[in-house]
KOLZA-819434 format. One line per field, with one value per residue (C-alpha): residue number from 0; residue in one letter; x, y, z. Coordinates in Angstrom, 3 decimals, decimal comma. Last residue first. Layout:
# residues N
num <- [NUM; ...]
residu <- [A; ...]
east <- [X; ...]
north <- [Y; ...]
up <- [Z; ...]
***
This chain:
# residues 248
num <- [247; 246; 245; 244; 243; 242; 241; 240; 239; 238; 237; 236; 235; 234; 233; 232; 231; 230; 229; 228; 227; 226; 225; 224; 223; 222; 221; 220; 219; 218; 217; 216; 215; 214; 213; 212; 211; 210; 209; 208; 207; 206; 205; 204; 203; 202; 201; 200; 199; 198; 197; 196; 195; 194; 193; 192; 191; 190; 189; 188; 187; 186; 185; 184; 183; 182; 181; 180; 179; 178; 177; 176; 175; 174; 173; 172; 171; 170; 169; 168; 167; 166; 165; 164; 163; 162; 161; 160; 159; 158; 157; 156; 155; 154; 153; 152; 151; 150; 149; 148; 147; 146; 145; 144; 143; 142; 141; 140; 139; 138; 137; 136; 135; 134; 133; 132; 131; 130; 129; 128; 127; 126; 125; 124; 123; 122; 121; 120; 119; 118; 117; 116; 115; 114; 113; 112; 111; 110; 109; 108; 107; 106; 105; 104; 103; 102; 101; 100; 99; 98; 97; 96; 95; 94; 93; 92; 91; 90; 89; 88; 87; 86; 85; 84; 83; 82; 81; 80; 79; 78; 77; 76; 75; 74; 73; 72; 71; 70; 69; 68; 67; 66; 65; 64; 63; 62; 61; 60; 59; 58; 57; 56; 55; 54; 53; 52; 51; 50; 49; 48; 47; 46; 45; 44; 43; 42; 41; 40; 39; 38; 37; 36; 35; 34; 33; 32; 31; 30; 29; 28; 27; 26; 25; 24; 23; 22; 21; 20; 19; 18; 17; 16; 15; 14; 13; 12; 11; 10; 9; 8; 7; 6; 5; 4; 3; 2; 1; 0]
residu <- [X; X; X; X; X; X; X; X; X; X; X; X; X; X; X; X; X; X; X; X; X; X; X; X; X; X; X; X; X; X; X; X; X; X; X; X; X; X; X; X; X; X; X; X; X; X; X; X; X; X; X; X; X; X; X; X; X; X; X; X; X; X; X; X; X; X; X; X; X; X; X; X; X; X; X; X; X; X; X; X; X; X; X; X; X; X; X; X; X; X; X; X; X; X; X; X; X; X; X; X; X; X; X; X; X; X; X; X; X; X; X; X; X; X; X; X; X; X; X; X; X; X; X; X; X; X; X; X; X; X; X; X; X; X; X; X; X; X; X; X; X; X; X; X; X; X; X; X; X; X; X; X; X; X; X; X; X; X; X; X; X; X; X; X; X; X; X; X; X; X; X; X; X; X; X; X; X; X; X; X; X; X; X; X; X; X; X; X; X; X; X; X; X; X; X; X; X; X; X; X; X; X; X; X; X; X; X; X; X; X; X; X; X; X; X; X; X; X; X; X; X; X; X; X; X; X; X; X; X; X; X; X; X; X; X; X; X; X; X; X; X; X; X; X; X; X; X; X]
east <- [63,822; 60,675; 59,628; 55,931; 53,456; 55,490; 56,162; 54,093; 55,680; 57,929; 54,927; 53,515; 49,827; 50,541; 52,714; 50,003; 47,340; 49,573; 50,162; 46,412; 45,086; 43,665; 45,883; 44,454; 44,532; 48,053; 48,416; 49,275; 52,665; 51,751; 53,276; 50,309; 49,603; 49,773; 49,395; 46,927; 44,919; 44,709; 43,295; 41,116; 39,110; 40,401; 37,774; 36,968; 40,613; 41,625; 39,121; 40,420; 43,980; 43,112; 41,546; 44,670; 46,756; 49,976; 52,906; 53,669; 54,447; 53,907; 50,284; 51,532; 53,585; 57,370; 59,154; 62,953; 65,277; 69,070; 69,770; 71,791; 70,079; 67,476; 64,584; 61,253; 62,417; 64,765; 62,013; 59,489; 61,905; 62,946; 59,497; 56,199; 54,012; 52,222; 53,478; 54,884; 55,863; 59,385; 62,981; 66,180; 69,581; 72,694; 76,063; 79,331; 82,050; 83,697; 84,697; 81,422; 79,022; 78,217; 77,594; 74,237; 72,909; 72,054; 70,317; 68,083; 67,324; 66,365; 63,927; 61,937; 61,459; 57,976; 58,872; 61,936; 59,917; 63,321; 66,590; 69,547; 73,077; 75,932; 79,636; 79,206; 82,430; 80,714; 78,156; 77,631; 75,126; 72,529; 70,500; 69,974; 68,540; 65,838; 65,112; 64,890; 68,158; 69,242; 72,983; 74,833; 78,504; 81,451; 84,530; 85,058; 83,713; 80,360; 78,709; 74,960; 72,162; 68,692; 67,743; 71,373; 73,988; 77,695; 80,761; 78,508; 80,039; 80,478; 78,338; 75,671; 73,760; 72,815; 69,160; 70,214; 71,718; 68,667; 66,333; 68,570; 68,619; 64,836; 64,675; 66,699; 63,898; 61,280; 63,485; 63,858; 60,079; 59,375; 62,049; 60,345; 60,999; 63,496; 67,276; 69,389; 73,117; 75,797; 79,433; 82,095; 85,005; 85,056; 83,351; 81,830; 79,583; 78,540; 77,817; 75,828; 73,734; 72,824; 72,068; 69,895; 68,003; 67,376; 66,006; 63,621; 62,527; 61,695; 59,691; 56,516; 54,505; 53,498; 54,162; 57,623; 59,420; 62,970; 65,610; 69,297; 72,466; 75,942; 74,904; 76,528; 73,552; 73,447; 71,042; 68,874; 68,662; 67,766; 65,119; 63,630; 63,399; 61,894; 64,381; 64,438; 65,054; 66,197; 68,816; 71,622; 69,643; 69,891; 73,698; 73,689; 71,834; 74,274; 77,334; 80,358; 78,939; 80,187; 82,372; 85,616; 84,306; 86,383; 85,756; 88,586]
north <- [63,025; 61,050; 58,043; 58,780; 60,270; 59,098; 61,665; 61,183; 61,096; 58,138; 55,836; 52,895; 52,149; 49,929; 47,672; 47,374; 46,510; 43,801; 42,303; 42,021; 43,873; 42,253; 39,147; 36,302; 33,723; 34,686; 36,121; 33,325; 32,243; 29,819; 26,344; 24,887; 21,947; 23,191; 26,940; 27,008; 24,165; 25,999; 29,161; 27,523; 25,213; 22,271; 19,684; 20,656; 21,202; 18,036; 15,970; 17,496; 16,721; 13,087; 12,697; 14,231; 11,435; 12,256; 10,012; 11,924; 15,116; 18,187; 18,609; 18,691; 21,784; 21,832; 25,184; 25,079; 28,007; 28,225; 31,123; 34,207; 36,828; 39,046; 38,456; 36,696; 33,269; 34,696; 36,809; 33,959; 31,582; 34,304; 34,920; 36,147; 35,978; 32,849; 29,382; 28,043; 24,360; 23,786; 22,997; 24,852; 23,585; 25,435; 24,221; 24,544; 27,156; 25,615; 28,942; 30,877; 27,930; 27,898; 31,661; 30,865; 28,942; 31,792; 33,959; 31,066; 30,288; 33,922; 33,796; 30,986; 27,940; 27,519; 28,438; 26,187; 23,000; 21,266; 23,189; 21,212; 22,407; 20,675; 21,104; 22,541; 23,864; 24,932; 23,524; 24,733; 27,390; 24,812; 24,104; 27,723; 28,957; 26,347; 24,074; 20,476; 18,841; 16,057; 15,287; 13,545; 12,853; 11,794; 10,337; 7,479; 5,050; 6,781; 8,982; 8,959; 11,248; 11,787; 8,469; 7,450; 5,397; 5,398; 4,208; 3,336; 1,021; 2,248; 0,282; -0,201; -2,514; 0,059; -0,256; 0,351; 3,716; 4,593; 3,861; 5,808; 8,915; 8,774; 8,474; 11,700; 13,510; 12,205; 12,821; 16,503; 16,779; 15,085; 17,164; 20,430; 23,424; 21,468; 21,310; 18,622; 19,162; 17,502; 17,290; 15,849; 13,763; 11,485; 12,864; 9,992; 8,454; 11,535; 13,632; 10,801; 10,466; 14,162; 14,431; 11,313; 12,651; 15,966; 14,078; 12,074; 15,241; 16,928; 13,988; 15,767; 14,577; 18,124; 20,715; 22,142; 25,433; 24,083; 26,755; 26,049; 27,916; 26,516; 25,306; 21,935; 20,620; 17,107; 15,895; 18,974; 18,533; 14,876; 15,846; 18,313; 15,574; 13,028; 10,686; 6,900; 5,484; 1,873; 2,865; 2,269; 4,558; 7,336; 6,923; 7,070; 10,379; 11,504; 10,957; 9,870; 6,354; 4,214; 1,443; 2,807; 2,353; 4,049; 7,270; 9,635]
up <- [-2,580; -3,282; -1,234; -1,258; -3,712; -6,698; -9,457; -12,619; -16,085; -15,207; -15,449; -13,475; -14,041; -17,038; -14,889; -12,256; -14,854; -16,351; -12,914; -12,347; -9,306; -6,155; -6,178; -4,117; -6,934; -7,974; -11,477; -13,886; -15,182; -17,939; -18,190; -20,124; -17,799; -14,219; -14,760; -17,638; -16,076; -12,757; -14,319; -17,016; -14,758; -12,783; -13,683; -17,273; -18,208; -16,371; -18,372; -21,591; -20,512; -19,827; -23,251; -24,838; -23,327; -21,500; -22,495; -25,700; -23,750; -25,930; -24,803; -21,211; -21,971; -22,137; -21,982; -21,829; -21,108; -21,323; -18,988; -19,918; -17,771; -19,453; -17,101; -17,640; -16,498; -13,870; -12,321; -12,459; -10,742; -8,261; -6,875; -8,269; -11,342; -10,175; -9,353; -12,601; -12,966; -11,849; -12,664; -11,824; -12,992; -11,835; -13,081; -11,164; -11,578; -8,518; -6,962; -7,266; -7,400; -3,684; -3,976; -5,675; -2,685; -0,299; -2,912; -3,891; -0,263; 0,383; -2,543; -0,968; -3,183; -4,646; -8,233; -7,917; -7,545; -7,759; -7,463; -8,827; -8,043; -9,819; -9,037; -5,531; -4,034; -0,831; 1,594; 5,175; 4,069; 3,045; 6,195; 7,326; 4,008; 4,085; 1,199; 2,272; 1,256; -1,089; -1,138; -3,947; -3,291; -5,450; -3,777; -6,233; -3,599; -3,876; -1,279; -0,856; 0,193; 1,557; 3,120; 3,445; 1,610; 2,351; 0,442; -2,479; -5,051; -8,635; -11,093; -8,408; -10,748; -13,384; -12,381; -8,781; -9,678; -11,778; -8,859; -6,471; -8,677; -8,956; -5,165; -4,905; -6,729; -4,289; -1,246; -2,144; -2,523; 0,806; 2,540; 1,580; -0,705; -2,828; -3,125; -4,779; -4,265; -6,379; -5,282; -7,571; -6,276; -9,284; -12,403; -14,393; -11,738; -9,767; -12,857; -14,448; -11,299; -11,244; -14,974; -14,796; -11,777; -13,521; -16,518; -14,343; -12,570; -15,881; -17,223; -18,335; -15,330; -14,345; -16,992; -17,543; -17,101; -17,021; -16,451; -17,148; -16,175; -16,971; -20,437; -21,179; -23,139; -24,569; -21,877; -22,377; -26,144; -25,718; -23,188; -25,652; -28,277; -25,891; -24,255; -24,746; -21,270; -20,747; -18,185; -20,695; -23,007; -20,431; -20,432; -24,226; -23,955; -21,238; -23,435; -21,396; -21,406; -18,495; -19,958; -18,483; -14,949; -12,261; -14,161; -14,980]
***
């Protein structure tokens, strides 16, 4: 049970207590209890804000819970954690902090939120994770992803990965296009009411079609240094022709 009986159990009501009126997709996400969630969202669409709300709500209403925020670099992990801190302060420190650090905090109810730069060596000491948030997941090294998944084995914790695309490569792309049972969200910049159409037209002209499609339309593009398109490679592979190397 929470130390504060007036904390909303519903995450949408919790967001409202922070003065945030969620978009429709955000409302769906906040209501969701899916154990595996992928957010393929444009820049500035509000995905980090929602992840911060989910993290703080978990810590406040589930005493003794452990939430990890992972990102490719410390700056990115700190940025998402700062959203948690802003919301925590907005609520008036409803549950006192037993300790408060640049990249983490522990509440008096025993809950912890830790933000870590994403290297496989820095995360192996954690276990029993109740909520694992991977920010900029398309840029996280595959070995980190494989190292953190076992943290959820005993706890049965949730895994939330959010990112804009970064080419047809890596575990985020593989999970997005795979058949595993993820709850998937796609949110383009045009679907965000806070991003003006005039701004998007300027970005389209400035960035060009490749970068605009990736950053604002959530499309997984072939990498800029790729010699052959992914589609061409897939079409070139057939079971009717034996490989030149690696055969029995």
